[in-house]
N, C-alpha and C positions, 0 to 999 in steps of 0.2 A: 426403556426410553422414558425420560422424565417428561412431565406435562409441558414444560416450557421449551423443549427441544423440537426442532422442525422434523417432520416425517422423513424417514430414510429416503434418499434419492432426490431430495429437494434442496435447492440452494436458498440461503437467507438473502433476502433483498432488503436493502435499506431505502427508506423513503425520506427525502428531505422536504421540508416545507417549501412551497412555491410562493414567491413574492406576489402580492396582490398587484394586478395590472400588468403581469408578465407578457400577455398577448399583445400589448401595445408598446412594449419596451423598445422595440426596434425603431420606433419613430424618433427616439432621441438621437439616433445615428443617421437619420435620413434628412439631408439638408439640400437646399437648392444650389445649383451651379450655373455660372455664367458661361455661355458659349457664343462668342461673337455678339451679335445683337439680341440673342435669345437668353432667357433665364428659364431653366427647368427646375421645378421644385414641387414640394408637397403643398396641399391646401392649408396646412397649419403654419406656413411661413408667408411673409409679405414679400412679393416680388419687387425689384427695383422699378422705380417709375419710368426710367429711360430704356427699359428692355421689353421685348416681346415676351409676354409671360405665357409659359406652357406649364399649366398646373396639372400635375400627375399624381393621382393616388393609385399606387400599384396594386393595392388589394392583394389578391392571391396570385396575380400574374407577374411575369418576369419583366423588369425594366423600370428603373427609377430615373434614368437620365444621367446618373453620376458616373457610370462606368466609362472607361476610356473609349471603348468601341462606339458607344452611343454618342459621345461627344465628338468623335472623329466623323461619324456620319452626319451629325448636325453641322459641323464645319463645312463639309462638302456640299450639303444641301443649300447652304447659304451662298455658295460660290457658283451655283448653276442657275440657269434661267428657269423660273417656275413654269411648270407644265403639268400634264397629267402624270399621276404617280401611283405606283403599286407598292405597298408595304408588305413584304413576304415574311411571315413569322412575326406578326405585329406585337406580340406580348402585351404590354400594358397600353400600347398605342402611342407611346411617346413620340416616335418618329412620324406617324400619321398625323397626329395633332399638330406637331411642330410644322410639318410641311403645309398643312392647311392654313396655319397662321402666317406662314411665309408667302402665301399666295398661290400655292400649287392647287390645281383643280382640273378635273375631279380627282379626289384622293380615295383610293380603294385599299382596304386592309384585309389580309387573310391570315389564318392560323389554323392548325389542326386541333388546338386546345380550345374547347368551348369557353372555359374560364377567361382565356385571353380575349376572345371575341366579345364577351360580356363586359370585360374591363375596358377594352378599347371603346366600345359604344358609350359606356358611362363617362369616360374621360373626354370623348369628343363632345358629348352633350354639356358637360361641366365647363368646357372651354368655349362653347358656343360656335363650334365649327362643324362642317359637314364631312363625314367620313363614311363611305359605303363599306360596311363591315360584312364579310362573307367568307366563303371557303373555296372560291374559284379564282383562277388566273384571269384577270381582266386585262385586255390589251391596253397598254399605256405607253407613254414616251419614255418614262424613267421608272426604274424599280429601285427600291432600297431593301437590303437584306443584312441584318445584323444577327447572323446565326452561325452555326458551325461550318468549318472549312469544307467538309465533304458535301454538305447540303448546298453551300454556295456553288460549288463546282457542278453539282448535278442540276441545280435550278437554272444556272446560266444557259444551259443547253435547251431549256424548255420555255424560258420566259418570252412572252410576246411583247418585248420592249426593244427600244433602240439603244438605251443607255442604262447602266446599273451602278449604284453605289453599294459596295459590299464591305462587310466587316464581320467581326466575331472570331478572328484568328490572330495569331501572334505575328509580330513584325518579321520574323524569319520565314513565315509561310508565304508562298507564292501561289495563288489560286491558278489551277490549270483551266484556261478559258479559251478553248479553240473557237475561232470565229470572232473573238473579241480583242480589242486593243486597249491597253491601259493608258489612260489620259492623265491620271493624277494619282498620287499616293500620299497619305498622311500617316504619321506614327506618333504614339504617345504611350509612355509607361510600358513599352515592350509590345504593344498591340498595334495593329495596322488597319487602315481602310483604304479602299481603292475606288477609283471612278473608271469604269469601262465603257467603251463605245463599240457597238457592233460593226465589224468590218463590212465594207460594201461588197 
């Protein structure tokens, strides 16, 4: 074996230079979006003067507000009467913060991920709204869940609420919701969101 050859049994790995500032490069692709009367966007963009500004820094949590499922949930939130709200799987807190800005109260947010809870707390503080962040199901009038279909179906059976806005699944998906009646459905880019009401 020559001195410049790798030891037997080892692969050669090439290493490319990493551009300076790579860890913040994603910010160039994260822009604000207008959803009805709301604008959801990052702190490095200026919101429109005529919109309810929901400023979200996702940090390491999931949820910038730009995905179709988030936008559909925001549409439905703006079409229902503000009341007490429970955000299940809050991620970055975008729906919790938006709900609080739209007049929902009290607003509770829960997630299994501690990073999500920390991010939601930080975004609520940055937006000057009150969100009770924790890990328990708090009885509320309305829940919002932008999570996977199987979790939506499981949680609908457990939620201590009268109504629920659900998303996180494709337009072709129909959540199995025994004991619930669908009151509204929205679709965008192949994704869907539903408004359910518990049957009497």
